[in-house]
N, CA, C and O atoms as a GROMACS GRO file, in nm:
protein
  548
    1MET      N    1  -0.596   0.826  -0.968
    1MET     CA    2  -0.620   0.867  -0.813
    1MET      C    3  -0.511   0.946  -0.748
    1MET      O    4  -0.390   0.926  -0.746
    2THR      N    5  -0.576   1.033  -0.699
    2THR     CA    6  -0.408   1.153  -0.601
    2THR      C    7  -0.376   1.079  -0.492
    2THR      O    8  -0.430   0.978  -0.446
    3SER      N    9  -0.276   1.143  -0.456
    3SER     CA   10  -0.176   1.085  -0.343
    3SER      C   11  -0.252   1.134  -0.222
    3SER      O   12  -0.304   1.244  -0.235
    4ARG      N   13  -0.266   1.075  -0.117
    4ARG     CA   14  -0.338   1.099   0.005
    4ARG      C   15  -0.230   1.187   0.112
    4ARG      O   16  -0.278   1.239   0.213
    5ARG      N   17  -0.071   1.199   0.077
    5ARG     CA   18   0.004   1.270   0.114
    5ARG      C   19   0.012   1.420   0.105
    5ARG      O   20   0.002   1.467  -0.008
    6ILE      N   21   0.028   1.503   0.206
    6ILE     CA   22   0.036   1.631   0.191
    6ILE      C   23   0.157   1.672   0.139
    6ILE      O   24   0.240   1.608   0.203
    7SER      N   25   0.195   1.718   0.086
    7SER     CA   26   0.344   1.773   0.028
    7SER      C   27   0.441   1.888   0.129
    7SER      O   28   0.391   1.979   0.195
    8ARG      N   29   0.526   1.870   0.124
    8ARG     CA   30   0.604   1.971   0.220
    8ARG      C   31   0.609   2.129   0.181
    8ARG      O   32   0.618   2.225   0.257
    9LYS      N   33   0.600   2.126   0.034
    9LYS     CA   34   0.550   2.316   0.009
    9LYS      C   35   0.424   2.349   0.046
    9LYS      O   36   0.398   2.460   0.092
   10ASP      N   37   0.315   2.235   0.027
   10ASP     CA   38   0.193   2.257   0.089
   10ASP      C   39   0.180   2.288   0.226
   10ASP      O   40   0.112   2.386   0.256
   11LEU      N   41   0.239   2.214   0.323
   11LEU     CA   42   0.269   2.234   0.447
   11LEU      C   43   0.302   2.375   0.476
   11LEU      O   44   0.227   2.448   0.540
   12LEU      N   45   0.420   2.412   0.424
   12LEU     CA   46   0.500   2.533   0.452
   12LEU      C   47   0.404   2.620   0.426
   12LEU      O   48   0.383   2.704   0.514
   13SER      N   49   0.339   2.625   0.330
   13SER     CA   50   0.261   2.738   0.300
   13SER      C   51   0.156   2.808   0.376
   13SER      O   52   0.136   2.929   0.381
   14GLU      N   53   0.089   2.710   0.436
   14GLU     CA   54  -0.008   2.742   0.532
   14GLU      C   55   0.071   2.818   0.663
   14GLU      O   56   0.019   2.913   0.721
   15ALA      N   57   0.183   2.772   0.697
   15ALA     CA   58   0.213   2.853   0.815
   15ALA      C   59   0.233   2.987   0.852
   15ALA      O   60   0.250   3.056   0.752
   16SER      N   61   0.238   3.044   0.949
   16SER     CA   62   0.257   3.191   0.936
   16SER      C   63   0.440   3.230   0.943
   16SER      O   64   0.502   3.308   0.870
   17GLU      N   65   0.488   3.153   1.047
   17GLU     CA   66   0.626   3.128   1.061
   17GLU      C   67   0.670   2.996   1.046
   17GLU      O   68   0.619   2.894   1.094
   18VAL      N   69   0.796   3.008   0.955
   18VAL     CA   70   0.842   2.845   0.920
   18VAL      C   71   0.930   2.881   1.073
   18VAL      O   72   0.975   2.987   1.116
   19GLY      N   73   0.930   2.726   1.134
   19GLY     CA   74   1.034   2.737   1.226
   19GLY      C   75   1.107   2.554   1.203
   19GLY      O   76   1.030   2.478   1.143
   20PRO      N   77   1.205   2.508   1.234
   20PRO     CA   78   1.252   2.383   1.260
   20PRO      C   79   1.228   2.268   1.246
   20PRO      O   80   1.290   2.171   1.201
   21GLY      N   81   1.071   2.296   1.316
   21GLY     CA   82   1.007   2.167   1.317
   21GLY      C   83   0.897   2.150   1.238
   21GLY      O   84   0.837   2.043   1.229
   22ASP      N   85   0.859   2.276   1.163
   22ASP     CA   86   0.787   2.224   1.060
   22ASP      C   87   0.794   2.144   0.979
   22ASP      O   88   0.908   2.121   0.939
   23SER      N   89   0.678   2.063   0.917
   23SER     CA   90   0.664   1.977   0.809
   23SER      C   91   0.702   1.867   0.888
   23SER      O   92   0.729   1.765   0.823
   24LEU      N   93   0.712   1.860   1.003
   24LEU     CA   94   0.740   1.711   1.031
   24LEU      C   95   0.678   1.662   1.105
   24LEU      O   96   0.656   1.723   1.209
   25ASP      N   97   0.616   1.518   1.083
   25ASP     CA   98   0.519   1.461   1.152
   25ASP      C   99   0.550   1.418   1.294
   25ASP      O  100   0.655   1.368   1.335
   26PRO      N  101   0.437   1.449   1.363
   26PRO     CA  102   0.489   1.426   1.542
   26PRO      C  103   0.484   1.282   1.544
   26PRO      O  104   0.572   1.235   1.616
   27ARG      N  105   0.410   1.199   1.489
   27ARG     CA  106   0.388   1.105   1.522
   27ARG      C  107   0.513   1.025   1.535
   27ARG      O  108   0.535   0.934   1.614
   28LEU      N  109   0.610   1.089   1.421
   28LEU     CA  110   0.740   1.005   1.384
   28LEU      C  111   0.844   1.071   1.514
   28LEU      O  112   0.954   1.015   1.505
   29GLU      N  113   0.842   1.143   1.597
   29GLU     CA  114   0.899   1.190   1.696
   29GLU      C  115   0.913   1.126   1.852
   29GLU      O  116   0.934   1.188   1.956
   30ARG      N  117   0.894   0.981   1.835
   30ARG     CA  118   0.905   0.933   1.958
   30ARG      C  119   1.027   0.876   1.991
   30ARG      O  120   1.068   0.766   1.956
   31ARG      N  121   1.082   0.957   2.059
   31ARG     CA  122   1.243   0.906   2.096
   31ARG      C  123   1.247   0.950   2.252
   31ARG      O  124   1.199   1.048   2.308
   32GLY      N  125   1.304   0.868   2.287
   32GLY     CA  126   1.332   0.860   2.429
   32GLY      C  127   1.433   0.930   2.470
   32GLY      O  128   1.495   0.984   2.378
   33GLN      N  129   1.485   0.954   2.612
   33GLN     CA  130   1.595   1.027   2.675
   33GLN      C  131   1.698   0.965   2.644
   33GLN      O  132   1.794   1.039   2.623
   34ASP      N  133   1.718   0.846   2.632
   34ASP     CA  134   1.817   0.798   2.563
   34ASP      C  135   1.847   0.763   2.435
   34ASP      O  136   1.928   0.681   2.393
   35GLY      N  137   1.746   0.860   2.359
   35GLY     CA  138   1.777   0.876   2.207
   35GLY      C  139   1.672   0.718   2.138
   35GLY      O  140   1.608   0.729   2.034
   36ARG      N  141   1.673   0.604   2.207
   36ARG     CA  142   1.630   0.527   2.129
   36ARG      C  143   1.473   0.522   2.131
   36ARG      O  144   1.419   0.573   2.230
   37GLU      N  145   1.399   0.471   2.042
   37GLU     CA  146   1.316   0.466   1.965
   37GLU      C  147   1.156   0.422   2.067
   37GLU      O  148   1.132   0.302   2.078
   38LEU      N  149   1.061   0.519   2.130
   38LEU     CA  150   0.984   0.403   2.183
   38LEU      C  151   0.873   0.317   2.121
   38LEU      O  152   0.852   0.335   2.002
   39GLY      N  153   0.826   0.259   2.164
   39GLY     CA  154   0.708   0.212   2.126
   39GLY      C  155   0.572   0.208   2.149
   39GLY      O  156   0.536   0.238   2.263
   40ARG      N  157   0.486   0.177   2.065
   40ARG     CA  158   0.373   0.214   2.101
   40ARG      C  159   0.335   0.136   2.272
   40ARG      O  160   0.298   0.208   2.364
   41LYS      N  161   0.345   0.052   2.282
   41LYS     CA  162   0.301  -0.038   2.420
   41LYS      C  163   0.350   0.107   2.537
   41LYS      O  164   0.276   0.179   2.605
   42THR      N  165   0.484   0.108   2.523
   42THR     CA  166   0.521   0.229   2.639
   42THR      C  167   0.464   0.330   2.603
   42THR      O  168   0.410   0.355   2.711
   43LEU      N  169   0.424   0.432   2.521
   43LEU     CA  170   0.344   0.561   2.495
   43LEU      C  171   0.201   0.482   2.542
   43LEU      O  172   0.153   0.538   2.641
   44GLN      N  173   0.142   0.396   2.509
   44GLN     CA  174   0.006   0.332   2.572
   44GLN      C  175   0.017   0.352   2.722
   44GLN      O  176  -0.056   0.427   2.787
   45LEU      N  177   0.129   0.269   2.775
   45LEU     CA  178   0.108   0.277   2.929
   45LEU      C  179   0.130   0.440   2.962
   45LEU      O  180   0.030   0.483   3.020
   46CYS      N  181   0.206   0.515   2.945
   46CYS     CA  182   0.224   0.632   2.985
   46CYS      C  183   0.083   0.726   2.989
   46CYS      O  184   0.057   0.807   3.078
   47GLY      N  185  -0.005   0.697   2.865
   47GLY     CA  186  -0.109   0.758   2.842
   47GLY      C  187  -0.201   0.685   2.957
   47GLY      O  188  -0.283   0.750   3.021
   48GLN      N  189  -0.183   0.562   2.976
   48GLN     CA  190  -0.293   0.525   3.074
   48GLN      C  191  -0.224   0.547   3.255
   48GLN      O  192  -0.280   0.522   3.362
   49VAL      N  193  -0.130   0.584   3.238
   49VAL     CA  194  -0.065   0.609   3.389
   49VAL      C  195  -0.141   0.763   3.408
   49VAL      O  196  -0.220   0.787   3.499
   50ALA      N  197  -0.100   0.861   3.302
   50ALA     CA  198  -0.151   1.009   3.346
   50ALA      C  199  -0.291   1.003   3.357
   50ALA      O  200  -0.345   1.067   3.448
   51THR      N  201  -0.354   0.940   3.285
   51THR     CA  202  -0.504   0.926   3.318
   51THR      C  203  -0.557   0.911   3.427
   51THR      O  204  -0.641   0.985   3.479
   52THR      N  205  -0.487   0.759   3.491
   52THR     CA  206  -0.504   0.716   3.618
   52THR      C  207  -0.486   0.808   3.716
   52THR      O  208  -0.575   0.818   3.801
   53LEU      N  209  -0.371   0.891   3.723
   53LEU     CA  210  -0.328   0.992   3.800
   53LEU      C  211  -0.447   1.131   3.813
   53LEU      O  212  -0.487   1.166   3.924
   54ARG      N  213  -0.488   1.193   3.696
   54ARG     CA  214  -0.553   1.287   3.687
   54ARG      C  215  -0.695   1.214   3.773
   54ARG      O  216  -0.741   1.276   3.869
   55GLU      N  217  -0.751   1.094   3.733
   55GLU     CA  218  -0.838   1.060   3.809
   55GLU      C  219  -0.840   1.076   3.956
   55GLU      O  220  -0.935   1.117   4.024
   56VAL      N  221  -0.735   1.042   3.992
   56VAL     CA  222  -0.724   0.967   4.146
   56VAL      C  223  -0.700   1.084   4.206
   56VAL      O  224  -0.771   1.131   4.295
   57LEU      N  225  -0.576   1.148   4.148
   57LEU     CA  226  -0.580   1.291   4.270
   57LEU      C  227  -0.675   1.388   4.308
   57LEU      O  228  -0.652   1.430   4.421
   58PRO      N  229  -0.761   1.434   4.260
   58PRO     CA  230  -0.841   1.527   4.271
   58PRO      C  231  -0.929   1.483   4.417
   58PRO      O  232  -0.986   1.553   4.502
   59GLY      N  233  -0.910   1.321   4.402
   59GLY     CA  234  -0.982   1.234   4.502
   59GLY      C  235  -0.931   1.231   4.650
   59GLY      O  236  -0.998   1.200   4.749
   60CYS      N  237  -0.823   1.262   4.647
   60CYS     CA  238  -0.678   1.222   4.739
   60CYS      C  239  -0.768   1.289   4.858
   60CYS      O  240  -0.865   1.360   4.836
   61GLY      N  241  -0.714   1.251   5.003
   61GLY     CA  242  -0.732   1.334   5.114
   61GLY      C  243  -0.619   1.437   5.134
   61GLY      O  244  -0.625   1.486   5.247
   62ASP      N  245  -0.531   1.478   5.068
   62ASP     CA  246  -0.430   1.572   5.088
   62ASP      C  247  -0.486   1.698   4.997
   62ASP      O  248  -0.525   1.697   4.880
   63ASP      N  249  -0.478   1.793   5.079
   63ASP     CA  250  -0.557   1.899   5.013
   63ASP      C  251  -0.427   1.947   4.875
   63ASP      O  252  -0.458   1.936   4.756
   64ILE      N  253  -0.271   2.004   4.921
   64ILE     CA  254  -0.195   2.013   4.822
   64ILE      C  255  -0.191   1.904   4.724
   64ILE      O  256  -0.162   1.953   4.615
   65LEU      N  257  -0.208   1.778   4.716
   65LEU     CA  258  -0.245   1.704   4.588
   65LEU      C  259  -0.339   1.681   4.523
   65LEU      O  260  -0.348   1.627   4.413
   66ARG      N  261  -0.421   1.725   4.595
   66ARG     CA  262  -0.548   1.792   4.527
   66ARG      C  263  -0.567   1.902   4.422
   66ARG      O  264  -0.650   1.921   4.332
   67ASP      N  265  -0.440   1.979   4.477
   67ASP     CA  266  -0.414   2.109   4.354
   67ASP      C  267  -0.342   2.052   4.267
   67ASP      O  268  -0.297   2.139   4.192
   68LEU      N  269  -0.310   1.960   4.240
   68LEU     CA  270  -0.199   1.935   4.121
   68LEU      C  271  -0.259   1.897   4.013
   68LEU      O  272  -0.379   1.870   4.006
   69ASP      N  273  -0.184   1.895   3.929
   69ASP     CA  274  -0.254   1.843   3.736
   69ASP      C  275  -0.125   1.791   3.682
   69ASP      O  276  -0.015   1.846   3.680
   70VAL      N  277  -0.156   1.684   3.644
   70VAL     CA  278  -0.067   1.568   3.548
   70VAL      C  279  -0.041   1.633   3.417
   70VAL      O  280  -0.113   1.600   3.322
   71ILE      N  281   0.070   1.737   3.397
   71ILE     CA  282   0.084   1.727   3.288
   71ILE      C  283   0.155   1.624   3.195
   71ILE      O  284   0.126   1.626   3.076
   72GLY      N  285   0.230   1.551   3.236
   72GLY     CA  286   0.296   1.458   3.104
   72GLY      C  287   0.343   1.376   3.184
   72GLY      O  288   0.391   1.402   3.295
   73VAL      N  289   0.329   1.238   3.118
   73VAL     CA  290   0.400   1.096   3.160
   73VAL      C  291   0.485   1.067   3.063
   73VAL      O  292   0.446   1.064   2.946
   74THR      N  293   0.650   1.033   3.108
   74THR     CA  294   0.733   1.009   2.959
   74THR      C  295   0.790   0.871   3.023
   74THR      O  296   0.746   0.839   3.133
   75PRO      N  297   0.851   0.817   2.981
   75PRO     CA  298   0.926   0.705   3.023
   75PRO      C  299   1.069   0.790   3.064
   75PRO      O  300   1.124   0.888   3.013
   76ALA      N  301   1.102   0.707   3.177
   76ALA     CA  302   1.261   0.721   3.233
   76ALA      C  303   1.355   0.643   3.263
   76ALA      O  304   1.450   0.662   3.339
   77GLY      N  305   1.325   0.551   3.202
   77GLY     CA  306   1.415   0.418   3.164
   77GLY      C  307   1.423   0.314   3.273
   77GLY      O  308   1.426   0.372   3.382
   78SER      N  309   1.428   0.193   3.284
   78SER     CA  310   1.428   0.050   3.375
   78SER      C  311   1.309   0.067   3.440
   78SER      O  312   1.321   0.068   3.562
   79GLY      N  313   1.215   0.078   3.404
   79GLY     CA  314   1.080   0.059   3.476
   79GLY      C  315   1.017   0.175   3.544
   79GLY      O  316   0.931   0.177   3.632
   80ARG      N  317   1.072   0.262   3.491
   80ARG     CA  318   1.019   0.412   3.572
   80ARG      C  319   0.957   0.479   3.466
   80ARG      O  320   0.974   0.464   3.344
   81LEU      N  321   0.869   0.570   3.542
   81LEU     CA  322   0.835   0.666   3.445
   81LEU      C  323   0.831   0.785   3.510
   81LEU      O  324   0.820   0.785   3.633
   82LEU      N  325   0.842   0.919   3.432
   82LEU     CA  326   0.840   1.041   3.491
   82LEU      C  327   0.726   1.127   3.481
   82LEU      O  328   0.674   1.169   3.377
   83VAL      N  329   0.689   1.152   3.606
   83VAL     CA  330   0.557   1.185   3.571
   83VAL      C  331   0.562   1.368   3.637
   83VAL      O  332   0.600   1.396   3.750
   84THR      N  333   0.517   1.464   3.540
   84THR     CA  334   0.512   1.590   3.548
   84THR      C  335   0.360   1.657   3.618
   84THR      O  336   0.239   1.638   3.608
   85VAL      N  337   0.428   1.721   3.671
   85VAL     CA  338   0.287   1.765   3.756
   85VAL      C  339   0.285   1.894   3.792
   85VAL      O  340   0.399   1.927   3.821
   86GLY      N  341   0.200   1.993   3.805
   86GLY     CA  342   0.183   2.108   3.839
   86GLY      C  343   0.082   2.200   3.903
   86GLY      O  344  -0.036   2.167   3.902
   87PRO      N  345   0.117   2.304   3.952
   87PRO     CA  346  -0.039   2.325   4.029
   87PRO      C  347  -0.165   2.381   3.917
   87PRO      O  348  -0.145   2.441   3.811
   88THR      N  349  -0.299   2.342   3.975
   88THR     CA  350  -0.392   2.416   3.873
   88THR      C  351  -0.389   2.577   3.862
   88THR      O  352  -0.294   2.640   3.908
   89LEU      N  353  -0.466   2.622   3.818
   89LEU     CA  354  -0.466   2.754   3.836
   89LEU      C  355  -0.534   2.811   3.945
   89LEU      O  356  -0.519   2.928   3.981
   90SER      N  357  -0.603   2.736   3.994
   90SER     CA  358  -0.704   2.806   4.123
   90SER      C  359  -0.571   2.755   4.236
   90SER      O  360  -0.590   2.805   4.347
   91ALA      N  361  -0.454   2.674   4.230
   91ALA     CA  362  -0.403   2.678   4.341
   91ALA      C  363  -0.291   2.768   4.406
   91ALA      O  364  -0.202   2.823   4.341
   92SER      N  365  -0.306   2.778   4.548
   92SER     CA  366  -0.168   2.894   4.590
   92SER      C  367  -0.078   2.797   4.520
   92SER      O  368  -0.091   2.682   4.479
   93LYS      N  369   0.054   2.919   4.522
   93LYS     CA  370   0.207   2.924   4.537
   93LYS      C  371   0.198   2.829   4.646
   93LYS      O  372   0.117   2.835   4.739
   94LEU      N  373   0.313   2.714   4.621
   94LEU     CA  374   0.393   2.649   4.675
   94LEU      C  375   0.524   2.612   4.672
   94LEU      O  376   0.559   2.640   4.557
   95ALA      N  377   0.634   2.558   4.740
   95ALA     CA  378   0.740   2.558   4.640
   95ALA      C  379   0.763   2.408   4.675
   95ALA      O  380   0.717   2.328   4.756
   96ASP      N  381   0.878   2.411   4.551
   96ASP     CA  382   0.830   2.258   4.473
   96ASP      C  383   0.901   2.155   4.589
   96ASP      O  384   0.889   2.033   4.572
   97ALA      N  385   0.955   2.192   4.674
   97ALA     CA  386   1.016   2.108   4.788
   97ALA      C  387   0.894   2.041   4.892
   97ALA      O  388   0.903   1.930   4.946
   98VAL      N  389   0.821   2.102   4.902
   98VAL     CA  390   0.665   2.083   4.969
   98VAL      C  391   0.565   1.998   4.901
   98VAL      O  392   0.499   1.910   4.957
   99ILE      N  393   0.556   2.044   4.725
   99ILE     CA  394   0.480   1.922   4.678
   99ILE      C  395   0.557   1.783   4.649
   99ILE      O  396   0.500   1.683   4.603
  100LEU      N  397   0.656   1.788   4.673
  100LEU     CA  398   0.766   1.693   4.611
  100LEU      C  399   0.764   1.581   4.778
  100LEU      O  400   0.755   1.458   4.770
  101ASP      N  401   0.773   1.650   4.908
  101ASP     CA  402   0.740   1.610   4.999
  101ASP      C  403   0.620   1.552   5.048
  101ASP      O  404   0.624   1.472   5.142
  102HIS      N  405   0.511   1.584   4.991
  102HIS     CA  406   0.393   1.527   4.976
  102HIS      C  407   0.358   1.415   4.912
  102HIS      O  408   0.293   1.322   4.959
  103LEU      N  409   0.417   1.428   4.772
  103LEU     CA  410   0.411   1.350   4.672
  103LEU      C  411   0.504   1.206   4.714
  103LEU      O  412   0.482   1.094   4.667
  104ALA      N  413   0.595   1.232   4.799
  104ALA     CA  414   0.693   1.144   4.825
  104ALA      C  415   0.618   1.020   4.957
  104ALA      O  416   0.638   0.900   4.976
  105ARG      N  417   0.527   1.124   5.028
  105ARG     CA  418   0.406   1.070   5.125
  105ARG      C  419   0.326   0.958   5.062
  105ARG      O  420   0.310   0.844   5.106
  106ALA      N  421   0.271   1.021   4.933
  106ALA     CA  422   0.170   0.916   4.864
  106ALA      C  423   0.208   0.819   4.765
  106ALA      O  424   0.135   0.743   4.700
  107HIS      N  425   0.358   0.836   4.765
  107HIS     CA  426   0.416   0.755   4.645
  107HIS      C  427   0.355   0.563   4.655
  107HIS      O  428   0.301   0.491   4.571
  108GLY      N  429   0.390   0.544   4.767
  108GLY     CA  430   0.268   0.409   4.751
  108GLY      C  431   0.184   0.393   4.740
  108GLY      O  432   0.156   0.288   4.682
  109TRP      N  433   0.065   0.488   4.788
  109TRP     CA  434  -0.048   0.480   4.754
  109TRP      C  435  -0.068   0.524   4.563
  109TRP      O  436  -0.147   0.462   4.492
  110LEU      N  437   0.002   0.616   4.522
  110LEU     CA  438  -0.033   0.620   4.393
  110LEU      C  439   0.021   0.557   4.281
  110LEU      O  440  -0.013   0.563   4.163
  111ARG      N  441   0.131   0.483   4.347
  111ARG     CA  442   0.185   0.326   4.282
  111ARG      C  443   0.022   0.219   4.259
  111ARG      O  444  -0.036   0.182   4.157
  112ASN      N  445  -0.007   0.197   4.402
  112ASN     CA  446  -0.108   0.104   4.372
  112ASN      C  447  -0.216   0.135   4.345
  112ASN      O  448  -0.312   0.059   4.354
  113GLU      N  449  -0.222   0.241   4.309
  113GLU     CA  450  -0.379   0.300   4.231
  113GLU      C  451  -0.318   0.287   4.095
  113GLU      O  452  -0.412   0.250   4.025
  114VAL      N  453  -0.219   0.297   4.026
  114VAL     CA  454  -0.181   0.300   3.882
  114VAL      C  455  -0.157   0.117   3.845
  114VAL      O  456  -0.184   0.062   3.738
  115ALA      N  457  -0.097   0.049   3.977
  115ALA     CA  458  -0.087  -0.092   3.938
  115ALA      C  459  -0.252  -0.134   3.908
  115ALA      O  460  -0.291  -0.200   3.811
  116ALA      N  461  -0.315  -0.092   3.990
  116ALA     CA  462  -0.466  -0.157   3.969
  116ALA      C  463  -0.523  -0.120   3.859
  116ALA      O  464  -0.626  -0.171   3.814
  117ALA      N  465  -0.451  -0.018   3.804
  117ALA     CA  466  -0.573   0.058   3.675
  117ALA      C  467  -0.469  -0.028   3.527
  117ALA      O  468  -0.508  -0.042   3.411
  118VAL      N  469  -0.371  -0.060   3.570
  118VAL     CA  470  -0.263  -0.083   3.426
  118VAL      C  471  -0.220  -0.249   3.494
  118VAL      O  472  -0.157  -0.294   3.590
  119HIS      N  473  -0.294  -0.296   3.389
  119HIS     CA  474  -0.250  -0.472   3.417
  119HIS      C  475  -0.051  -0.526   3.313
  119HIS      O  476  -0.015  -0.588   3.213
  120ARG      N  477  -0.006  -0.471   3.396
  120ARG     CA  478   0.083  -0.506   3.420
  120ARG      C  479   0.199  -0.620   3.479
  120ARG      O  480   0.190  -0.579   3.594
  121ARG      N  481   0.275  -0.702   3.487
  121ARG     CA  482   0.325  -0.763   3.588
  121ARG      C  483   0.372  -0.727   3.697
  121ARG      O  484   0.365  -0.773   3.811
  122LYS      N  485   0.447  -0.592   3.627
  122LYS     CA  486   0.509  -0.532   3.745
  122LYS      C  487   0.493  -0.388   3.712
  122LYS      O  488   0.536  -0.335   3.610
  123ALA      N  489   0.421  -0.324   3.821
  123ALA     CA  490   0.384  -0.165   3.815
  123ALA      C  491   0.508  -0.060   3.791
  123ALA      O  492   0.610  -0.095   3.851
  124PRO      N  493   0.516   0.019   3.743
  124PRO     CA  494   0.606   0.081   3.716
  124PRO      C  495   0.648   0.197   3.834
  124PRO      O  496   0.567   0.265   3.897
  125ASP      N  497   0.782   0.200   3.846
  125ASP     CA  498   0.788   0.318   3.975
  125ASP      C  499   0.803   0.452   3.912
  125ASP      O  500   0.874   0.488   3.818
  126LEU      N  501   0.704   0.527   3.999
  126LEU     CA  502   0.705   0.670   3.935
  126LEU      C  503   0.796   0.761   4.040
  126LEU      O  504   0.822   0.740   4.158
  127VAL      N  505   0.837   0.883   3.943
  127VAL     CA  506   0.931   0.965   3.973
  127VAL      C  507   0.863   1.071   3.957
  127VAL      O  508   0.783   1.055   3.865
  128PHE      N  509   0.859   1.168   4.002
  128PHE     CA  510   0.810   1.324   3.993
  128PHE      C  511   0.901   1.472   3.987
  128PHE      O  512   0.996   1.530   4.040
  129ARG      N  513   0.814   1.483   3.896
  129ARG     CA  514   0.880   1.649   3.844
  129ARG      C  515   0.779   1.771   3.895
  129ARG      O  516   0.657   1.754   3.892
  130VAL      N  517   0.829   1.882   3.938
  130VAL     CA  518   0.685   2.001   3.930
  130VAL      C  519   0.765   2.132   3.837
  130VAL      O  520   0.880   2.177   3.838
  131VAL      N  521   0.658   2.159   3.768
  131VAL     CA  522   0.702   2.264   3.731
  131VAL      C  523   0.582   2.363   3.772
  131VAL      O  524   0.474   2.325   3.815
  132GLN      N  525   0.619   2.486   3.752
  132GLN     CA  526   0.515   2.601   3.810
  132GLN      C  527   0.428   2.684   3.712
  132GLN      O  528   0.342   2.767   3.739
  133SER      N  529   0.471   2.643   3.598
  133SER     CA  530   0.439   2.719   3.471
  133SER      C  531   0.412   2.600   3.353
  133SER      O  532   0.478   2.498   3.370
  134ALA      N  533   0.330   2.602   3.247
  134ALA     CA  534   0.365   2.520   3.148
  134ALA      C  535   0.467   2.521   3.057
  134ALA      O  536   0.508   2.426   2.991
  135ASP      N  537   0.530   2.708   3.058
  135ASP     CA  538   0.650   2.707   2.998
  135ASP      C  539   0.793   2.670   3.005
  135ASP      O  540   0.880   2.707   2.925
  136GLU      N  541   0.815   2.568   3.146
  136GLU     CA  542   0.887   2.496   3.205
  136GLU      C  543   0.924   2.366   3.135
  136GLU      O  544   1.040   2.335   3.112
  137VAL      N  545   0.810   2.286   3.098
  137VAL     CA  546   0.820   2.186   3.048
  137VAL      C  547   0.872   2.171   2.903
  137VAL      O  548   0.882   2.060   2.852
   0.00000   0.00000   0.00000
């Protein structure tokens, strides 16, 4: 019976350019900002929050929030989640401060929507970060 694992040599032979992260399994890179390993439930919560915000933002009444796309959600420690948002391709250029101001006004509503979708004892606090392009992530 042959092994199901792909050897490092075979993995590297398929790459056009070899980089420092090649041949590493991305499922094993589950480290948070503090260096601790993230659990499956934490990553599942981040995915559920991202999905909820992607569904809620296009239907809100604010034109600026309607033009935002959720790029990712990561744990920020002590019951907080860092939500990275950016403008959609069709959105007009706005300053980060303007976007953060509109997100601050809608913070309670967004947290309420997340709490209704995610079944937890306490709803996570949402901290927002705005990036203007995918290169900044």
